[in-house]
N, C-alpha and C positions, 0 to 999 in steps of 0.2 A: 288599464286601470280608469275607472269613471270617475270624475269630481264629485263631490259630496254635494247633493242638490242645494242645501243651505247655503253652503259655500258659495257655490256658483251662483245662486240670487242674490248674495251679498255683493259679490264682486261684480255682477252687473247692474246693481242697484248704486254702487259707490267706486266706479273704476279708478278714480283718482287715487284710493288707497292703496292700490297696486304702483300707479304712476309714481306716486310719492315716495315710495319706498326703494331705495337704490338697490339693496343687497336682492330683493326679489326681481327687480328689473333685469339686475346682472344675471340672475340664476335663470330666467325666462329667455335671454338672448343665448346664453350657453347652451341651454336645451335646444334652441331653435338651430343653431351651427351645427350641434352633434345630429339632429335630425337630417339635415340636409347633406351630411356626408363630407368626406374630404376632398371630393373633386369640384367642390362648387364654392367659389369665392363669395363671401357675403359683403359686398362693398358698403351696405349700410351699416352693418354692424363694426366693419373698420372705421367708418367715419365717426360712429357713435364712441367708439374707444378713444379716438383722437380727440373728441370733443370732451370727453370726461377728463383726458389729460390736461388738456388746455385749462379747463375749468378748475382742475386741482392746481394747477400754476398759479391761474389767477387769484384763488383765494388764498394761497401762500403769498404772493405779493400785496395783497389786501392788508392780510394780518402784519406782514411786514411794514407796509406805509402805516398803519394805524399806530403799531408800537413805536415808530420813529417820531411820530407827531407827538405822542404822549412823551416821550423823552425829550424832545425837543421845548415841549411846554414846560417841563419839569424844569429843564436847566435854564429857561428864561426867567422863571419865577425865583429860581436859585439865586441867580446872578443880580435880578432885582432887589431880593432882599440883602443881598451882601452890600450893593450900593448904597442902599438907605444906611446900612450900619457904617460905612465910611463917613457919611454926613452927620452922624449922631455925635461923635465927641466934640466937646466944646474947648478943648486944649489939646497940644501935640502928643504930650504924655498919655493921655486917655486915647488919642488914636492909635499909638504904636502898641498899647495894651490890647486894643481890639482886634488888631492884625492876628495875633496869635490866640485870640479867645472867641468872640461872638463870629468874625469874619471867617476865620479857620474853620468853624464848626459847620458854619452855613456852607462854604465850599467844598465840605467834607475832604479837608486835606490834613496832615499832620503837622504841617509847618509852613509858615508864611516868612519868608525874609524879604526884607528892602534892602537892596545892595546900592550902595551911593559911592561913586568914584570920588576920589580926592588926590589931589597934585601933592599934598603933604605926605611926609614919612609918618609911618605908624597910624595908630588909631587917634580920631578926633574926638573931641568931647561929645560929638553927637554919638559917636559909634559906642560909646559908655553908656549912653542914656539907657539903651533898651537891648534885648536879647532879639529883637525883632530886626535889628538895623545891622548890617555887614558892611564895614568900612572897605573899600578896594582900592587898588593904584589905579590911576588914570589907563584906559584901554581895556580893563578887565571884562567890562560887559560885552563888548563886541567879541573878545576871545572867548569867553565862556559860551555864548550863544553859537558859534562857529566852530566850537569844538577845537580851536587851534588852527583850523584851516582857512586860508586865505580865499573865502568865498562870501557872497551878499548873505547878510542874515536878514531873518523875516522878522516882523513886529511881534509876532507871537509864535513861539516854539513849542512844541510838544514831542516829549522823548521819554525813553527810559533814562536813568540817572547814570553818569559816569563817575570813574574815581575823583574826578576834580570838584565834585559836588560836596566832598568833605569841607572844603574851604566856607561854603554858603551854609549848610545846615548843622554844622558842628557837631554836638554829642548826639543828635538825632538822625545823622547821615546814614547810620546803620539799618534805620528802619525806612529811609525814603527809597522808593523803588521805581517812581516815575514822576516827572515834574512838568510843570507848565511855566513858562518862560516869558513875560511880557516885558518887553524893552519900553522904557519911559523916557519921554523927553519932557524934562524938567523947566524947559524955558531958555530963552536966549541968554548967553553967557555961562552956562551951568553945563557940567559935564553931564553925560547920560546916566539913568539909573536903571535898575532890572526889579522887578518883583517876582520874586520865585514861589511857587506853590509846589510843594512836596508833598507826593500821596505815597501811603504804603503799599497800595495796590499798584502792581506793575503795570496794568492794563487800563489805569484809570485815564492817563494821558497818553495817548498814541498819536503819531505823526498824520494817520489816516482820518483823525477825527476834525470835524469844523473848529473854527477858531473865532467865528463872529462875536459870539456872546464874550468870549473872552478879550476881544479885542475892544470892544464896548466898555468892559469892566477897566481894562486899561487906561482908555480914553479919560473916563470919569476919576480914575487913581491919580492920573497926571495933573489933572485941575485941582484937585484937593493938595496934592503935594505942592504944587506951585503956590498955593495960597500959604500953607504953613511955612514954606520956605521963604515967601515975600515978607 
């Protein structure tokens, strides 16, 4: 079967049209292989096929890297907005109100709880000030972070929630599926604290996620809390 003269002339005038069309090129290569028969190995065709596979993998990696970069940029902007909201309140009650209002909304979590340890029995006056505060006995923070195991704890822990989370999230515990736990150093002479971010999405906080941004947020939070406690 002869090619149509007009089509032939167009291909000869613009051969790049054929070269730029992946489907057409693959069809031509396939036709060439069939014409050679099964007894001939086309090394060039094999090489091209492998190059195509490598190009596909490279494009997938490129898309993944771009997506991760955008996600990281969005996370950075999110934490920066939350930091500014930490600095906005002019008094401590306003600061506590912001935790479960603007800050929780910005960080896209359902519940923010500030855990403060106390050597006194029962709740203190501070614990009655706001639903954002949970007063716990001394040693609670380390025990909650480690899950009761005698192991070193990280400054930031990301995980799905455990039954013990009821003590922190209260009536919202049934909705919380994952949490980010930020250990707080509240200064010399003070017991440690904990900032718990509870999310309804079980995959929002996972151990495989990066923690640099949350560690930065925890550092700012520590400094703000030292100011209020001082």
